[in-house]
C-alpha positions as CSV (number, residue, x, y, z in Angstrom):
1,M,249.1,79.8,221.0
2,I,252.1,77.7,221.7
3,A,252.2,77.4,225.4
4,A,255.3,76.2,227.5
5,K,255.0,72.6,228.4
6,A,253.9,71.8,232.0
7,G,256.8,71.7,234.4
8,E,259.2,73.5,232.5
9,S,261.3,75.8,234.7
10,R,261.9,79.3,234.7
11,A,263.6,80.1,231.4
12,A,267.5,80.4,231.4
13,L,267.5,82.3,228.2
14,T,265.8,85.4,227.2
15,L,265.6,86.0,223.4
16,F,264.6,89.3,222.0
17,A,263.9,90.9,218.5
18,T,262.4,93.8,216.8
19,P,260.4,92.7,213.8
20,K,259.6,94.6,210.8
21,R,256.1,95.1,209.3
22,F,254.4,91.7,208.7
23,D,253.8,92.4,205.0
24,G,254.5,90.2,201.9
25,H,257.4,88.0,201.9
26,I,259.1,89.7,205.0
27,G,255.9,88.8,207.0
28,V,256.1,85.1,205.7
29,I,259.8,84.6,206.6
30,Q,259.4,86.6,210.1
31,R,256.5,84.2,211.1
32,N,258.6,81.2,210.1
33,A,261.5,82.5,212.3
34,I,259.4,83.3,215.3
35,Q,257.4,79.9,215.1
36,S,260.8,78.2,215.2
37,W,261.9,80.0,218.5
38,A,258.4,79.1,220.0
39,R,259.4,75.3,219.4
40,M,262.8,75.6,220.9
41,R,263.3,73.3,224.1
42,P,263.7,74.4,226.8
43,R,261.5,77.3,225.7
44,P,263.1,80.6,226.0
45,D,261.5,83.8,227.5
46,I,260.8,85.6,224.4
47,I,260.2,89.6,224.1
48,L,259.2,91.3,220.9
49,F,259.9,94.8,220.8
50,G,258.4,97.7,218.6
51,H,255.1,98.7,217.2
52,E,255.3,97.6,213.5
53,P,252.1,96.2,212.3
54,G,251.7,92.5,213.1
55,T,254.0,92.5,216.1
56,A,251.4,92.8,218.8
57,E,249.3,90.2,217.3
58,I,252.1,87.7,216.7
59,A,253.3,88.1,220.2
60,D,249.8,87.4,221.6
61,E,249.4,84.4,219.3
62,F,252.5,82.8,220.6
63,G,252.4,83.7,224.1
64,F,255.2,86.1,224.0
65,R,255.9,89.6,225.9
66,H,255.5,92.6,223.5
67,I,257.1,95.9,224.5
68,A,255.7,98.5,222.1
69,N,257.9,101.6,223.0
70,V,261.3,101.6,221.9
71,K,263.6,104.7,221.3
72,C,264.2,105.4,217.7
73,N,266.6,107.8,215.7
74,Q,265.3,110.6,213.5
75,W,264.6,108.1,210.7
76,G,262.4,106.0,212.9
77,T,264.8,103.2,213.3
78,P,265.0,101.5,216.7
79,L,268.3,101.9,218.7
80,I,270.2,99.0,220.0
81,S,271.0,101.0,223.2
82,D,267.3,100.8,224.2
83,L,266.6,97.5,222.8
84,F,269.5,95.9,224.9
85,G,268.8,98.0,227.9
86,Q,265.3,97.0,228.2
87,A,265.9,93.5,227.6
88,E,268.4,93.4,230.3
89,K,265.9,95.0,232.8
90,L,262.8,92.7,231.6
91,G,264.5,89.6,230.7
92,Q,264.1,86.5,233.0
93,G,267.4,84.7,231.9
94,Q,270.8,85.1,233.0
95,V,271.8,84.7,229.4
96,L,270.2,87.1,226.7
97,S,270.2,86.8,223.0
98,Y,269.2,89.4,220.4
99,V,268.3,87.6,217.0
100,N,267.3,89.2,213.8
101,S,263.7,88.5,213.0
102,D,264.3,86.5,209.8
103,I,266.6,83.8,211.3
104,I,265.3,80.3,212.1
105,L,266.7,78.7,215.2
106,L,266.8,74.9,216.1
107,N,267.5,73.2,219.4
108,D,271.3,73.0,218.8
109,F,271.4,76.9,219.4
110,A,270.1,76.3,223.1
111,Q,272.4,73.2,223.4
112,A,275.5,75.3,222.2
113,L,274.5,78.1,224.6
114,T,274.3,76.0,227.5
115,R,277.8,74.6,227.0
116,V,279.3,78.2,226.6
117,A,277.4,79.4,229.7
118,K,278.8,76.6,231.9
119,W,282.1,77.4,230.6
120,S,282.1,81.1,231.1
121,N,280.0,83.8,232.9
122,H,281.4,86.6,230.8
123,F,280.8,85.9,227.1
124,L,279.5,86.6,223.8
125,M,278.4,83.8,221.5
126,V,278.0,84.5,217.6
127,G,278.1,82.4,214.5
128,R,277.9,82.7,210.7
129,R,274.6,82.1,209.2
130,T,273.5,79.9,206.3
131,D,271.4,81.8,203.7
132,L,268.5,79.9,202.1
133,D,265.7,80.7,199.7
134,I,262.4,80.2,201.5
135,K,259.4,81.7,199.8
136,D,256.5,80.2,201.7
137,T,255.1,79.4,205.1
138,I,256.7,76.5,206.8
139,D,254.4,73.5,207.8
140,F,255.4,73.3,211.5
141,E,252.9,70.4,212.0
142,S,255.3,68.2,209.7
143,D,258.7,67.0,210.5
144,W,259.9,70.6,209.6
145,V,263.4,70.4,211.3
146,T,264.6,67.4,209.1
147,A,263.3,69.2,206.0
148,V,264.7,72.4,206.7
149,R,268.1,71.1,207.7
150,S,268.2,68.8,204.6
151,R,267.4,71.9,202.3
152,A,270.0,74.0,204.3
153,R,272.8,71.5,203.7
154,R,271.6,70.9,200.1
155,E,271.0,74.4,198.9
156,G,272.3,76.8,201.6
157,K,275.2,79.1,201.4
158,L,277.3,79.7,204.5
159,Q,277.8,83.4,204.7
160,I,281.0,85.3,205.4
161,A,282.2,86.2,208.9
162,R,281.0,89.8,208.5
163,S,277.2,88.9,208.6
164,I,276.3,88.4,212.3
165,D,272.5,87.8,213.0
166,Y,272.6,86.8,216.5
167,F,274.3,87.9,219.8
168,A,274.0,85.6,222.8
169,F,275.6,87.1,225.8
170,S,275.9,86.9,229.7
171,R,273.8,89.3,231.5
172,G,275.6,92.7,232.2
173,L,278.0,92.2,229.3
174,Y,277.0,95.7,227.7
175,P,276.7,98.4,230.5
176,S,276.6,101.1,228.0
177,I,276.0,101.2,224.2
178,P,275.9,104.2,221.7
179,A,272.8,105.2,220.1
180,L,273.5,102.9,217.1
181,A,270.5,102.0,214.6
182,I,269.7,98.5,214.2
183,G,270.0,97.0,210.8
184,R,272.0,99.9,209.4
185,F,275.5,98.5,209.4
186,W,278.4,98.7,211.8
187,W,276.2,98.2,214.8
188,D,276.9,94.5,214.9
189,N,280.7,94.8,214.3
190,W,280.7,97.4,217.2
191,L,279.1,94.8,219.6
192,L,281.8,92.3,218.9
193,W,284.5,94.9,219.2
194,K,283.1,96.1,222.5
195,A,282.9,92.5,224.0
196,R,286.4,92.0,223.1
197,S,287.5,95.4,224.6
198,L,285.7,94.1,227.9
199,H,287.8,91.0,227.9
200,A,284.9,88.8,227.4
201,Q,285.2,85.4,226.0
202,V,283.9,85.9,222.5
203,V,282.8,82.3,221.1
204,D,282.4,81.4,217.3
205,A,279.7,78.8,217.4
206,T,279.4,78.2,213.5
207,R,280.5,74.7,213.7
208,A,278.0,73.6,216.4
209,V,275.0,75.6,215.3
210,L,273.0,75.8,212.0
211,V,271.5,79.1,212.0
212,I,269.2,79.8,208.9
213,H,268.9,83.2,207.2
214,Q,265.7,83.4,205.0
215,N,266.9,85.4,202.0
216,H,265.1,88.7,201.3
217,D,265.7,92.3,199.5
218,Y,265.9,95.6,201.2
219,S,262.6,96.8,199.8
220,H,261.3,97.2,203.4
221,T,263.6,100.1,204.2
222,T,263.3,103.7,202.6
223,Y,266.6,103.2,200.6
224,G,265.4,100.6,198.0
225,P,266.2,96.9,197.4
226,S,269.9,97.0,197.4
227,K,272.6,97.2,200.4
228,E,274.6,99.6,198.5
229,E,271.9,102.2,198.6
230,M,271.4,101.8,202.2
231,M,275.1,101.7,203.1
232,A,275.6,105.1,201.5
233,S,272.8,106.8,203.6
234,E,273.2,109.3,206.2
235,E,271.9,106.8,208.7
236,C,274.5,104.4,208.1
237,I,277.2,106.9,208.0
238,L,276.0,108.1,211.4
239,N,276.3,104.5,212.7
240,A,279.9,104.5,211.5
241,R,280.6,107.7,213.4
242,L,278.8,106.4,216.5
243,T,281.2,103.5,216.6
244,C,284.0,105.9,217.4
245,E,282.3,107.5,220.4
246,E,284.9,106.4,222.8
247,N,287.5,108.0,220.4
248,P,285.7,110.5,218.5
249,G,288.9,111.6,216.5
250,D,288.9,108.2,215.0
251,Y,286.1,108.8,212.7
252,E,287.5,112.1,211.3
253,Q,290.8,110.5,210.7
254,G,289.1,107.5,209.0
255,F,289.9,105.0,211.6
256,F,286.3,103.6,212.2
257,W,287.5,100.4,210.5
258,R,289.2,99.7,214.0
259,Y,285.8,98.8,215.5
260,A,284.6,96.7,212.5
261,Y,285.2,93.3,214.3
262,T,283.7,90.2,212.6
263,I,283.2,86.6,213.7
264,D,286.8,85.8,212.9
265,D,287.7,88.0,215.7
266,A,286.3,85.5,218.2
267,T,288.7,84.3,221.0
268,H,287.3,80.9,220.9
269,R,285.4,78.3,218.8
270,L,282.8,75.8,219.8
271,T,283.4,72.5,218.3
272,S,282.5,68.7,219.0
273,A,285.9,68.4,220.7
274,G,285.0,71.4,222.9
275,I,285.9,75.0,223.3
276,Q,289.1,75.7,221.8
277,K,291.1,79.1,221.0
278,N,290.6,80.7,217.7
279,P,294.1,81.2,216.2
280,R,292.3,82.9,213.0
281,R,291.7,85.9,215.3
282,L,295.5,86.9,215.2
283,W,295.5,86.7,211.5
284,K,292.4,88.9,211.4
285,Q,294.1,91.5,213.5
286,F,297.1,91.4,211.5
287,K,295.2,91.7,208.3
288,R,293.0,94.6,209.5
289,Y,295.8,96.8,210.0
290,S,298.5,95.4,207.3
291,S,295.9,96.2,204.6
292,R,295.8,99.9,205.6
293,P,299.4,100.8,205.7
294,L,298.5,104.5,205.3
295,G,296.1,104.2,208.4
296,M,298.9,102.3,210.3
297,A,301.2,105.2,209.7
298,K,298.7,107.8,210.9
299,L,298.2,105.6,214.2
300,I,301.9,105.4,214.8
301,R,302.4,109.1,214.1
302,R,299.6,109.7,216.6
303,R,300.8,107.5,219.2
304,F,304.5,108.4,219.1
305,V,304.9,111.8,217.5
306,H,302.2,113.5,219.5
307,P,302.4,112.0,223.0
308,Q,301.9,115.2,224.7
309,H,298.4,115.5,223.1
310,K,297.5,112.2,224.8
311,A,299.0,113.2,228.1
312,E,297.0,116.5,227.8
313,K,293.8,114.5,227.2
314,I,294.2,112.2,230.1
315,V,294.7,115.1,232.6
316,A,291.7,117.0,231.1
317,E,289.5,113.9,231.5
318,S,290.8,113.3,235.1
319,R,289.7,117.0,236.0
320,R,286.1,116.3,234.9
Protein backbone atom coordinates (compact mmCIF):
# COMPACT_ATOMS: atom_id res chain seq x y z
CA MET A 1 0.00 0.00 0.00
CA ILE A 2 1.21 3.53 -0.83
CA ALA A 3 0.10 5.53 2.17
CA ALA A 4 -0.24 9.28 2.45
CA LYS A 5 2.80 10.96 3.98
CA ALA A 6 2.64 11.94 7.63
CA GLY A 7 1.44 15.49 8.10
CA GLU A 8 -0.42 15.70 4.80
CA SER A 9 -3.63 17.68 5.19
CA ARG A 10 -7.11 16.75 4.10
CA ALA A 11 -7.14 16.29 0.32
CA ALA A 12 -8.17 19.32 -1.71
CA LEU A 13 -8.86 17.11 -4.74
CA THR A 14 -11.10 14.08 -5.06
CA LEU A 15 -10.12 11.98 -8.06
CA PHE A 16 -12.54 9.27 -9.18
CA ALA A 17 -12.62 6.62 -11.87
CA THR A 18 -14.38 3.44 -12.95
CA PRO A 19 -11.82 0.89 -14.15
CA LYS A 20 -12.45 -1.94 -16.59
CA ARG A 21 -11.53 -5.55 -15.88
CA PHE A 22 -7.87 -5.87 -14.89
CA ASP A 23 -7.16 -8.40 -17.64
CA GLY A 24 -4.33 -8.54 -20.17
CA HIS A 25 -3.00 -5.29 -21.60
CA ILE A 26 -5.92 -3.25 -20.21
CA GLY A 27 -5.00 -4.50 -16.75
CA VAL A 28 -1.36 -3.48 -17.23
CA ILE A 29 -2.08 0.08 -18.36
CA GLN A 30 -4.77 0.65 -15.74
CA ARG A 31 -2.35 -0.41 -13.03
CA ASN A 32 0.24 1.98 -14.46
CA ALA A 33 -2.28 4.83 -14.43
CA ILE A 34 -3.55 4.17 -10.93
CA GLN A 35 -0.04 3.95 -9.49
CA SER A 36 0.76 7.34 -11.03
CA TRP A 37 -2.24 8.86 -9.22
CA ALA A 38 -1.12 7.34 -5.91
CA ARG A 39 2.22 9.12 -6.25
CA MET A 40 0.79 12.58 -6.85
CA ARG A 41 1.67 15.15 -4.19
CA PRO A 42 -0.33 16.34 -2.46
CA ARG A 43 -2.02 12.96 -2.59
CA PRO A 44 -5.64 13.18 -3.82
CA ASP A 45 -8.64 11.56 -2.20
CA ILE A 46 -9.12 8.68 -4.68
CA ILE A 47 -12.31 6.69 -5.21
CA LEU A 48 -12.58 3.69 -7.55
CA PHE A 49 -16.11 2.81 -8.62
CA GLY A 50 -17.54 -0.44 -9.96
CA HIS A 51 -17.32 -4.17 -9.45
CA GLU A 52 -15.15 -5.19 -12.39
CA PRO A 53 -12.69 -7.97 -11.44
CA GLY A 54 -9.58 -6.53 -9.83
CA THR A 55 -11.00 -3.14 -8.82
CA ALA A 56 -11.55 -3.94 -5.14
CA GLU A 57 -8.10 -5.53 -4.88
CA ILE A 58 -6.36 -2.54 -6.47
CA ALA A 59 -8.22 -0.12 -4.19
CA ASP A 60 -7.16 -2.13 -1.15
CA GLU A 61 -3.55 -2.37 -2.32
CA PHE A 62 -3.15 1.39 -2.73
CA GLY A 63 -5.37 2.56 0.10
CA PHE A 64 -8.16 4.02 -2.06
CA ARG A 65 -11.85 3.96 -1.33
CA HIS A 66 -13.89 1.47 -3.34
CA ILE A 67 -17.60 1.86 -4.13
CA ALA A 68 -18.87 -1.27 -5.85
CA ASN A 69 -22.46 -0.26 -6.57
CA VAL A 70 -22.92 2.01 -9.56
CA LYS A 71 -26.08 2.40 -11.64
CA CYS A 72 -25.69 0.96 -15.14
CA ASN A 73 -27.72 0.99 -18.34
CA GLN A 74 -29.30 -2.08 -19.93
CA TRP A 75 -25.94 -3.02 -21.47
CA GLY A 76 -24.22 -2.97 -18.09
CA THR A 77 -22.25 0.24 -18.72
CA PRO A 78 -21.90 2.64 -15.74
CA LEU A 79 -23.86 5.90 -15.93
CA ILE A 80 -22.01 9.17 -15.41
CA SER A 81 -25.04 10.61 -13.63
CA ASP A 82 -24.51 8.15 -10.78
CA LEU A 83 -20.70 8.28 -10.86
CA PHE A 84 -20.59 12.05 -10.61
CA GLY A 85 -23.45 12.15 -8.10
CA GLN A 86 -21.79 9.68 -5.74
CA ALA A 87 -18.42 11.41 -6.10
CA GLU A 88 -20.03 14.71 -5.05
CA LYS A 89 -21.56 13.09 -1.95
CA LEU A 90 -18.52 11.05 -0.91
CA GLY A 91 -15.59 13.17 -2.02
CA GLN A 92 -13.52 15.10 0.50
CA GLY A 93 -12.25 17.77 -1.87
CA GLN A 94 -13.78 21.04 -3.01
CA VAL A 95 -12.47 20.12 -6.45
CA LEU A 96 -13.33 16.82 -8.12
CA SER A 97 -11.88 15.16 -11.18
CA TYR A 98 -13.08 12.22 -13.21
CA VAL A 99 -10.17 10.54 -15.00
CA ASN A 100 -10.23 7.67 -17.47
CA SER A 101 -8.45 4.67 -15.99
CA ASP A 102 -5.76 4.45 -18.67
CA ILE A 103 -4.46 8.00 -18.07
CA ILE A 104 -1.10 8.64 -16.41
CA LEU A 105 -1.03 11.85 -14.37
CA LEU A 106 2.03 13.69 -13.10
CA ASN A 107 2.38 16.44 -10.50
CA ASP A 108 1.85 19.16 -13.12
CA PHE A 109 -1.83 18.14 -13.11
CA ALA A 110 -2.30 19.10 -9.45
CA GLN A 111 -0.21 22.24 -9.90
CA ALA A 112 -2.36 23.41 -12.81
CA LEU A 113 -5.56 22.62 -10.96
CA THR A 114 -4.39 24.65 -7.96
CA ARG A 115 -3.85 27.67 -10.22
CA VAL A 116 -7.29 27.34 -11.79
CA ALA A 117 -9.09 26.80 -8.46
CA LYS A 118 -7.49 29.96 -7.03
CA TRP A 119 -8.65 31.90 -10.08
CA SER A 120 -12.28 30.72 -10.13
CA ASN A 121 -14.72 28.83 -7.90
CA HIS A 122 -17.00 27.86 -10.81
CA PHE A 123 -14.91 26.06 -13.40
CA LEU A 124 -14.12 23.02 -15.50
CA MET A 125 -10.53 22.17 -16.43
CA VAL A 126 -9.87 19.89 -19.41
CA GLY A 127 -6.96 19.27 -21.76
CA ARG A 128 -5.74 17.28 -24.72
CA ARG A 129 -3.97 14.00 -24.10
CA THR A 130 -0.75 12.62 -25.51
CA ASP A 131 -1.09 9.08 -26.91
CA LEU A 132 1.78 6.72 -26.16
CA ASP A 133 2.36 3.01 -26.72
CA ILE A 134 3.09 1.42 -23.34
CA LYS A 135 3.02 -2.36 -23.32
CA ASP A 136 4.57 -3.24 -19.97
CA THR A 137 4.32 -2.41 -16.29
CA ILE A 138 6.17 0.78 -15.37
CA ASP A 139 8.93 0.47 -12.76
CA PHE A 140 7.78 3.06 -10.25
CA GLU A 141 10.86 2.53 -8.07
CA SER A 142 13.01 4.05 -10.83
CA ASP A 143 13.09 7.66 -12.10
CA TRP A 144 9.87 6.85 -13.92
CA VAL A 145 8.62 10.44 -14.31
CA THR A 146 11.70 11.50 -16.27
CA ALA A 147 11.56 8.34 -18.39
CA VAL A 148 7.86 8.65 -19.20
CA ARG A 149 8.11 12.38 -19.97
CA SER A 150 11.05 11.76 -22.27
CA ARG A 151 9.24 8.98 -24.15
CA ALA A 152 6.07 11.05 -24.46
CA ARG A 153 7.97 13.98 -25.97
CA ARG A 154 9.90 11.72 -28.31
CA GLU A 155 7.25 9.20 -29.37
CA GLY A 156 3.90 10.54 -28.18
CA LYS A 157 1.17 12.01 -30.35
CA LEU A 158 -0.88 14.96 -29.11
CA GLN A 159 -4.51 14.04 -29.72
CA ILE A 160 -7.22 16.21 -31.23
CA ALA A 161 -9.53 18.40 -29.15
CA ARG A 162 -12.41 15.88 -29.34
CA SER A 163 -10.56 13.41 -27.13
CA ILE A 164 -11.34 14.41 -23.54
CA ASP A 165 -10.01 12.08 -20.86
CA TYR A 166 -10.31 14.08 -17.66
CA PHE A 167 -12.78 16.55 -16.18
CA ALA A 168 -11.58 18.54 -13.16
CA PHE A 169 -14.34 20.75 -11.80
CA SER A 170 -15.53 22.78 -8.84
CA ARG A 171 -17.91 21.06 -6.47
CA GLY A 172 -21.55 21.54 -7.44
CA LEU A 173 -20.88 22.33 -11.10
CA TYR A 174 -23.16 19.54 -12.37
CA PRO A 175 -26.44 19.57 -10.40
CA SER A 176 -28.13 17.24 -12.92
CA ILE A 177 -26.76 14.88 -15.57
CA PRO A 178 -28.68 12.67 -18.05
CA ALA A 179 -28.29 8.89 -17.87
CA LEU A 180 -25.32 8.90 -20.26
CA ALA A 181 -23.19 5.76 -20.52
CA ILE A 182 -19.53 6.30 -19.83
CA GLY A 183 -17.10 5.57 -22.66
CA ARG A 184 -19.82 5.35 -25.31
CA PHE A 185 -19.25 8.66 -27.11
CA TRP A 186 -21.01 12.02 -26.72
CA TRP A 187 -21.03 11.98 -22.89
CA ASP A 188 -17.72 13.84 -22.65
CA ASN A 189 -18.77 16.46 -25.21
CA TRP A 190 -22.02 17.01 -23.31
CA LEU A 191 -20.15 17.67 -20.05
CA LEU A 192 -18.21 20.44 -21.78
CA TRP A 193 -21.35 21.89 -23.36
CA LYS A 194 -23.17 21.81 -20.02
CA ALA A 195 -20.37 23.65 -18.24
CA ARG A 196 -20.48 26.36 -20.90
CA SER A 197 -24.29 26.58 -20.68
CA LEU A 198 -23.95 27.10 -16.90
CA HIS A 199 -21.55 30.00 -17.56
CA ALA A 200 -18.63 28.21 -15.91
CA GLN A 201 -15.07 29.14 -16.77
CA VAL A 202 -13.83 26.28 -18.97
CA VAL A 203 -10.03 26.12 -18.99
CA ASP A 204 -7.89 24.27 -21.54
CA ALA A 205 -4.78 23.14 -19.62
CA THR A 206 -3.07 21.39 -22.57
CA ARG A 207 -0.05 23.70 -22.52
CA ALA A 208 0.48 23.28 -18.78
CA VAL A 209 -0.24 19.58 -18.23
CA LEU A 210 1.19 16.44 -19.82
CA VAL A 211 -1.61 13.86 -19.69
CA ILE A 212 -0.52 10.49 -21.06
CA HIS A 213 -3.02 8.11 -22.63
CA GLN A 214 -1.72 4.56 -22.95
CA ASN A 215 -2.90 3.25 -26.32
CA HIS A 216 -5.19 0.22 -26.49
CA ASP A 217 -7.86 -1.32 -28.71
CA TYR A 218 -11.56 -1.71 -27.87
CA SER A 219 -11.65 -5.48 -27.51
CA HIS A 220 -12.74 -5.04 -23.88
CA THR A 221 -16.17 -3.90 -25.16
CA THR A 222 -18.83 -6.12 -26.71
CA TYR A 223 -18.48 -4.23 -30.00
CA GLY A 224 -15.07 -5.43 -31.14
CA PRO A 225 -11.70 -3.70 -31.36
CA SER A 226 -12.66 -0.70 -33.54
CA LYS A 227 -14.22 2.63 -32.59
CA GLU A 228 -16.44 2.54 -35.67
CA GLU A 229 -18.28 -0.59 -34.53
CA MET A 230 -18.96 0.89 -31.11
CA MET A 231 -20.06 4.25 -32.50
CA ALA A 232 -22.73 2.55 -34.63
CA SER A 233 -24.16 0.65 -31.65
CA GLU A 234 -27.58 1.25 -30.11
CA GLU A 235 -25.85 2.24 -26.89
CA CYS A 236 -23.94 5.09 -28.54
CA ILE A 237 -27.02 6.20 -30.45
CA LEU A 238 -28.90 6.39 -27.14
CA ASN A 239 -26.10 8.56 -25.72
CA ALA A 240 -26.49 10.93 -28.68
CA ARG A 241 -30.23 11.12 -28.02
CA LEU A 242 -29.72 11.77 -24.31
CA THR A 243 -27.47 14.76 -24.98
CA CYS A 244 -30.62 16.44 -26.33
CA GLU A 245 -32.62 15.72 -23.17
CA GLU A 246 -33.18 19.43 -22.45
CA ASN A 247 -34.45 19.94 -26.03
CA PRO A 248 -35.78 16.53 -27.20
CA GLY A 249 -36.74 17.76 -30.65
CA ASP A 250 -33.10 18.46 -31.44
CA TYR A 251 -32.27 14.78 -31.85
CA GLU A 252 -35.20 14.04 -34.17
CA GLN A 253 -34.23 17.01 -36.33
CA GLY A 254 -30.56 16.01 -36.38
CA PHE A 255 -29.28 18.82 -34.16
CA PHE A 256 -27.42 16.76 -31.56
CA TRP A 257 -24.16 18.15 -32.95
CA ARG A 258 -25.03 21.38 -31.13
CA TYR A 259 -24.01 19.66 -27.88
CA ALA A 260 -20.78 18.12 -29.21
CA TYR A 261 -18.41 20.62 -27.62
CA THR A 262 -14.67 19.95 -27.61
CA ILE A 263 -11.63 21.33 -25.80
CA ASP A 264 -11.49 24.05 -28.46
CA ASP A 265 -14.71 25.43 -26.92
CA ALA A 266 -12.90 26.31 -23.68
CA THR A 267 -13.35 29.92 -22.60
CA HIS A 268 -9.72 30.18 -21.42
CA ARG A 269 -6.28 28.62 -21.75
CA LEU A 270 -3.80 27.94 -18.97
CA THR A 271 -0.29 28.95 -20.07
CA SER A 272 3.05 29.80 -18.48
CA ALA A 273 1.98 33.45 -18.75
CA GLY A 274 -1.24 32.83 -16.82
CA ILE A 275 -4.88 32.17 -17.64
CA GLN A 276 -5.83 33.83 -20.90
CA LYS A 277 -8.98 34.03 -23.01
CA ASN A 278 -9.25 31.42 -25.74
CA PRO A 279 -10.04 33.12 -29.07
CA ARG A 280 -10.31 29.73 -30.78
CA ARG A 281 -13.70 29.15 -29.16
CA LEU A 282 -15.21 31.80 -31.44
CA TRP A 283 -13.82 30.11 -34.54
CA LYS A 284 -15.03 26.74 -33.27
CA GLN A 285 -18.57 28.03 -32.80
CA PHE A 286 -18.58 29.64 -36.24
CA LYS A 287 -17.26 26.44 -37.82
CA ARG A 288 -19.81 24.27 -35.98
CA TYR A 289 -22.72 26.12 -37.58
CA SER A 290 -21.25 27.27 -40.90
CA SER A 291 -20.25 23.72 -41.84
CA ARG A 292 -23.90 22.67 -41.55
CA PRO A 293 -25.84 25.11 -43.76
CA LEU A 294 -28.92 22.88 -43.89
CA GLY A 295 -28.95 22.60 -40.13
CA MET A 296 -28.55 26.36 -39.82
CA ALA A 297 -31.50 26.90 -42.15
CA LYS A 298 -33.65 24.56 -40.04
CA LEU A 299 -32.69 26.35 -36.83
CA ILE A 300 -33.46 29.76 -38.30
CA ARG A 301 -36.78 28.49 -39.57
CA ARG A 302 -37.65 27.04 -36.17
CA ARG A 303 -36.70 30.23 -34.38
CA PHE A 304 -38.33 32.81 -36.63
CA VAL A 305 -40.95 31.05 -38.75
CA HIS A 306 -42.60 29.20 -35.87
CA PRO A 307 -42.26 31.55 -32.87
CA GLN A 308 -45.78 30.60 -31.76
CA HIS A 309 -44.68 27.03 -31.11
CA LYS A 310 -41.96 28.31 -28.84
CA ALA A 311 -44.40 30.55 -26.97
CA GLU A 312 -46.84 27.66 -26.52
CA LYS A 313 -44.05 25.51 -25.12
CA ILE A 314 -43.08 28.19 -22.59
CA VAL A 315 -46.70 28.59 -21.46
CA ALA A 316 -47.16 24.82 -21.15
CA GLU A 317 -44.00 24.48 -19.06
CA SER A 318 -45.06 27.33 -16.77
CA ARG A 319 -48.28 25.44 -15.94
CA ARG A 320 -46.57 22.25 -14.81
